[in-house]
C-alpha positions in Angstrom: 0.0 0.0 0.0 1.8 3.0 -1.3 1.0 6.3 0.5 3.3 9.2 0.6 2.0 11.2 3.6 4.4 14.2 2.9 2.5 14.6 -0.5 -1.0 14.8 1.1 -1.5 18.5 1.7 -4.4 19.3 3.9 -5.3 22.4 1.9 -6.5 20.1 -0.9 -9.2 18.7 1.5 -11.1 21.9 2.2 -14.3 23.6 1.2 -16.3 26.6 2.3 -18.7 25.8 5.1 -20.8 28.8 6.3 -21.7 28.7 10.0 -25.4 28.7 9.0 -25.0 25.3 7.3 -23.9 23.7 10.5 -26.9 22.1 12.2 -27.3 23.6 15.6 -30.2 21.4 16.6 -31.4 17.9 15.5 -34.6 17.5 13.5 -37.7 16.6 15.4 -37.7 13.1 13.9 -34.3 11.3 13.7 -35.0 9.4 10.5 -36.4 12.4 8.5 -33.0 13.8 7.8 -32.0 14.1 4.2 -29.9 11.2 2.6 -27.4 11.8 -0.2 -26.9 8.5 -2.0 -23.6 8.2 -3.9 -23.3 5.0 -5.9 -20.9 4.2 -8.6 -20.4 7.9 -9.5 -24.0 8.9 -9.5 -25.7 11.1 -6.8 -29.4 11.0 -5.8 -31.4 12.5 -3.0 -33.7 10.8 -0.5 -34.7 10.7 3.1 -32.8 8.6 5.7 -36.0 6.6 6.4 -35.4 4.9 3.0 -31.8 3.9 3.5 -32.6 0.1 3.6 -33.9 0.3 0.0 -30.3 0.9 -1.2 -28.6 -2.0 0.6 -28.1 -5.6 -0.4 -30.3 -8.2 1.4 -28.3 -10.1 4.0 -25.5 -7.5 4.3 -23.6 -7.4 7.6 -24.5 -4.1 9.2 -22.0 -2.7 11.8 -22.8 0.1 14.3 -21.0 1.6 17.2 -22.9 1.2 20.5 -20.7 3.5 22.6 -22.5 5.8 25.0 -21.6 9.5 25.5 -20.8 10.5 29.1 -21.7 13.8 30.6 -18.0 14.8 30.4 -18.3 18.6 30.9 -18.4 19.5 34.6 -18.6 23.1 35.9 -17.3 24.0 39.3 -17.9 27.3 41.0 -15.0 28.7 43.2 -15.9 30.4 46.5 -14.9 33.7 44.9 -17.5 33.2 42.1 -15.2 32.2 39.3 -16.2 29.2 37.1 -13.8 26.3 36.2 -14.9 24.0 33.5 -13.4 20.4 33.6 -13.8 18.3 30.4 -13.0 14.7 31.1 -11.1 13.0 28.2 -10.0 9.6 29.4 -8.8 7.9 32.6 -5.0 8.1 33.1 -5.1 4.3 33.3 -6.0 3.8 29.7 -6.5 0.0 29.8 -10.3 0.0 30.2 -12.5 3.1 30.1 -15.6 1.2 31.1 -13.9 -0.1 34.3 -12.9 3.5 35.2 -16.5 4.6 34.6 -17.7 1.9 37.1 -15.1 2.7 39.7 -16.3 3.6 43.2 -13.1 5.1 44.6 -11.0 8.1 43.7 -10.2 8.2 39.9 -7.7 10.1 37.9 -8.6 11.4 34.5 -6.8 13.4 31.8 -8.9 16.5 31.3 -9.1 19.8 29.5 -9.6 22.8 31.8 -11.4 26.0 31.0 -10.2 28.8 33.3 -7.1 26.8 34.3 -5.2 30.0 35.1 -7.7 30.7 37.9 -7.2 27.3 39.5 -4.1 27.2 41.7 -2.3 23.8 42.3 -3.4 22.5 45.6 -6.8 24.2 45.6 -9.7 21.7 45.8 -12.9 22.4 43.9 -16.2 20.9 45.2 -19.7 20.4 43.9 -22.8 19.3 45.7 -24.8 16.6 44.0 -28.0 14.6 44.5 -27.7 10.9 43.4 -30.5 8.5 44.1 -32.0 10.9 46.7 -28.6 11.0 48.5 -26.4 14.1 48.9 -23.0 13.5 47.4 -20.0 15.9 47.6 -17.7 15.7 44.5 -14.1 17.0 44.9 -11.6 17.8 42.1 -7.9 17.8 42.9 -5.4 19.4 40.5 -2.6 16.8 40.2 -0.4 17.6 37.2 -0.1 19.5 33.9 0.7 17.5 30.8 1.6 18.7 27.3 -2.0 19.1 26.1 -4.1 18.2 29.2 -4.2 18.1 33.0 -4.4 15.2 35.4 -7.3 15.7 37.8 -8.2 13.4 40.6 -11.9 13.1 41.4 -13.2 11.8 44.8 -16.6 11.9 46.3 -18.4 11.2 49.6 -20.1 8.9 50.2 -17.9 6.9 47.9 -20.1 3.8 47.2 -21.5 5.3 44.0 -19.7 4.9 40.6 -17.9 7.5 38.7 -20.4 7.1 35.9 -23.2 8.0 38.3 -21.2 11.0 39.5 -20.6 12.5 36.1 -24.2 11.8 35.1 -25.4 13.9 38.1 -22.6 16.5 37.9 -21.9 17.0 34.2 -23.5 18.0 30.9 -23.3 16.3 27.4 -20.3 17.8 25.7 -21.6 19.2 22.4 -19.0 19.6 19.6 -17.2 23.0 19.6 -18.7 24.0 16.3 -22.3 23.9 17.8 -22.4 27.4 19.2 -24.8 27.0 22.1 -25.1 25.4 25.5 -26.3 21.9 25.9 -30.0 21.6 26.6 -31.9 18.9 28.5 -33.0 17.3 25.2 -29.4 16.9 24.0 -29.0 14.2 26.7 -31.3 12.1 24.5 -30.7 13.4 21.0 -26.9 13.4 21.2 -27.1 9.7 21.9 -28.0 6.8 19.6 -31.1 4.8 20.5 -29.0 1.7 21.1 -26.1 3.4 23.0 -24.9 0.9 25.6 -21.3 1.1 26.9 -20.3 4.4 28.5 -17.0 6.0 27.5 -17.3 8.5 24.6 -17.0 12.2 24.8 -18.5 12.6 21.3 -21.4 10.7 19.7 -21.0 8.3 16.7 -23.2 10.7 14.8 -23.9 8.7 11.7 -26.1 6.5 13.8 -28.1 9.3 15.4 -30.5 9.0 12.4 -31.6 5.4 13.2 -35.0 4.6 14.7 -36.9 1.4 15.4 -38.8 1.9 12.2 -35.5 1.9 10.2 -34.3 -1.2 12.0 -37.6 -2.9 11.2 -37.2 -2.0 7.5 -33.6 -3.4 7.6 -34.9 -6.6 9.2 -37.4 -7.1 6.3 -34.3 -7.3 4.0 -32.6 -9.8 6.3 -30.2 -7.1 7.4 -29.6 -7.4 11.2 -27.3 -5.1 13.2 -24.1 -6.2 14.8 -22.2 -3.9 17.2 -18.7 -2.8 17.8 -17.7 -0.4 20.7 -15.2 2.3 20.0 -15.1 5.1 22.5 -14.9 8.4 20.6 -12.4 10.8 22.0 -12.2 14.6 21.8 -9.4 14.1 19.3 -12.0 13.4 16.6 -12.5 17.2 16.5 -8.7 18.0 16.5 -8.0 20.1 13.5 -5.1 19.3 11.2 -2.7 22.2 11.6 0.3 20.9 9.8 0.8 21.6 6.1 0.9 17.9 5.2 -0.8 15.0 7.0 2.6 13.4 7.7 3.1 15.9 10.6 -0.3 15.4 12.2 -0.5 13.2 15.3 -3.6 11.0 15.2 -5.6 10.5 18.4 -5.8 7.0 19.9 -9.2 5.4 20.7 -10.1 2.2 22.6 -12.5 -0.3 21.1 -13.8 -3.8 21.9 -15.6 -6.4 19.7 -17.5 -9.5 20.7 -16.8 -13.0 19.5 -20.2 -13.2 17.9 -19.7 -10.0 15.9 -16.3 -11.2 14.7 -17.9 -14.5 13.6 -20.4 -12.6 11.5 -17.6 -10.6 9.9 -15.7 -13.8 9.1 -18.8 -15.1 7.3 -19.8 -11.9 5.5 -19.6 -11.1 1.9 -20.9 -7.5 2.1 -20.2 -5.2 5.1 -21.9 -1.9 5.6 -20.2 0.4 8.1 -22.3 3.0 9.9 -20.0 5.9 10.7 -16.3 6.6 10.5 -15.8 5.1 14.0 -17.2 1.8 12.8 -15.1 1.8 9.6 -12.0 2.7 11.6 -12.6 -0.2 13.9 -13.2 -2.6 11.1 -10.0 -1.6 9.3 -8.0 -1.7 12.5 -9.2 -5.2 13.1 -7.8 -6.3 9.8 -4.3 -5.1 10.7 -4.4 -6.4 14.2 -5.4 -9.8 12.7 -2.3 -9.6 10.5 -0.1 -9.1 13.5 -1.8 -11.9 15.4 -1.4 -14.2 12.4 2.3 -13.4 12.0 3.5 -13.5 15.6 3.8 -16.8 17.4 2.7 -15.1 20.7 1.2 -11.8 21.4 0.0 -10.4 24.7 -3.5 -9.1 24.9 -2.2 -5.6 25.8 -0.2 -5.6 22.6 -3.3 -5.6 20.4 -2.6 -2.1 19.4 -2.3 -0.4 16.0 -0.2 2.7 15.7 -0.9 5.7 13.4 1.1 4.6 10.3 1.6 0.9 11.1 -0.9 -0.3 8.6 1.1 1.4 5.8 4.2 -0.3 6.9 2.9 -3.9 7.4 2.9 -6.2 4.4 -0.4 -8.1 4.2 0.8 -10.8 1.8 -2.6 -10.9 0.1 -4.3 -12.0 3.3 -8.1 -11.6 2.9 -10.2 -9.7 5.4 -12.0 -12.9 6.4 -8.7 -14.8 7.0 -7.4 -11.9 9.2 -10.6 -11.9 11.3 -10.4 -15.7 11.6 -6.9 -15.2 13.0 -8.3 -13.0 15.8 -11.1 -15.6 16.4 -8.5 -18.4 16.8 -6.6 -16.2 19.2 -9.7 -15.5 21.3 -10.7 -19.1 21.4 -7.2 -20.1 22.5 -7.3 -17.6 25.3 -11.0 -18.2 26.2 -11.9 -14.6 25.4 -15.5 -13.5 24.7 -14.4 -10.1 23.6 -11.2 -8.6 22.2 -10.0 -5.2 23.6 -7.8 -3.1 21.4 -6.5 0.4 20.9 -6.1 2.1 17.5 -4.4 5.3 16.3 -4.9 4.3 12.6 -5.2 7.3 10.3 -6.9 6.6 7.0 -5.9 8.9 4.2 -6.2 9.0 0.4 -4.3 6.0 -1.1 -5.4 3.7 1.7 -6.8 0.4 0.5 -10.0 -0.7 2.3 -10.4 -4.3 3.2 -13.7 -4.4 5.1 -16.8 -2.3 4.2 -18.4 -2.0 0.7 -20.6 0.8 1.8 -20.4 3.7 4.4 -23.1 5.6 6.0 -21.8 8.9 7.4 -22.6 12.6 8.0 -20.9 15.5 6.3 -17.6 16.4 8.0 -15.5 19.5 8.7 -13.1 20.9 6.1 -9.5 19.9 6.6 -10.4 17.1 9.1 -9.1 13.6 9.4 -12.8 12.4 8.9 -12.9 14.2 5.6 -9.6 12.5 4.6 -11.2 9.1 5.4 -14.2 9.9 3.1 -11.8 11.0 0.4 -9.9 7.7 0.8 -13.2 5.8 0.5 -14.6 7.4 -2.6 -11.6 9.3 -4.0 -11.8 12.8 -5.6 -15.5 12.2 -5.9 -15.8 13.6 -2.4 -15.7 17.1 -3.9 -18.7 16.4 -6.1 -20.6 14.9 -3.2 -19.9 17.8 -0.9 -20.7 20.4 -3.6 -24.0 18.7 -4.2 -24.8 18.8 -0.5 -23.9 22.5 -0.3 -26.0 23.3 -3.4 -29.0 21.3 -2.1 -29.4 22.6 1.4 -28.0 19.6 3.3 -27.3 20.3 7.0 -23.7 19.6 8.0 -21.8 18.0 10.9 -23.0 16.2 14.0 -26.7 17.1 14.0 -26.8 17.3 10.2 -28.0 15.1 7.4 -26.6 11.8 6.2 -25.0 10.2 3.2 -24.7 6.6 1.9 -21.5 6.1 0.0 -21.0 3.1 -2.3 -17.9 3.4 -4.4 
């Protein structure tokens, strides 16, 4: 796979996006968003409700069932100042879900709004009500890292989980390009209807359009959902500031996949990825499977894919199915019901996809890694797709409309 990252200039992946085209609110009905269908070079317009009509019967349908946590917590200092703490991930990165369930003090890497007003050693506190009990949440400033802070959270009484604490203390962290405060309804609408495992600080937005009605229509075509879990980090909004993509550091994200989902992937002839997070997970699995297949022994904590590793590995014409089977064999040898991995994979034009034949996704920011992924999936046709969307009143970004891309 020949990709010269120093020759991929981010200025070539931009377009003019007026603020008024960014959807500030979701539509009243999830599945009534517009749907741009790109198939074999042709574009048509429809409504998301009709998405199943464009898919092959029996296709393997992959969605991300992560759940967004209320990661944005405001503390008020005794002097009246406000400190905003945005929880990114636990400092112990091995398992986000374990950290969410933790009932003792926890340490998280966080962004801080008003950090200059918070002196090291000063403890911030917040009064909460959890299950009709008064709980006092304390935040301790521990350390400053290159691009975040280490904050220790503790609470009394301490027999409630950190997940319950942030649910009571925090707010849903809307993306920075939505220029408004989160409302009560966002707790529901910035969450998929099938969200399950807590750990994301951003929603897998391609799946926000799905309703029970759409799932019923999929079922009529013998298309049944399977789920992966990738916890979306704030890095998904990180702008590419370097001139070429070679100098951009891609964020790492944790994911896990069940044995049953992998078995479906190993038996599939047509995979549909719902969202860039699902596609990134599916492709990461391929390369992790290559590593498992090659190495005589690999520790579970070594199931990691670095940013450019996929471009350096030689796949020796190993099929996607064979790579997934290698992971299945590994899991069965180690009596694993799920595989836990971490990926920093960046997908850029020139990348060869091994998994999905179709991608359902929203419209992404200019000069973003998500737009690069779309450009990798459908080539230079992304320009035609985005121009059509701009000329036909599509709503952009997280709460915006959808597209079905079939190269």
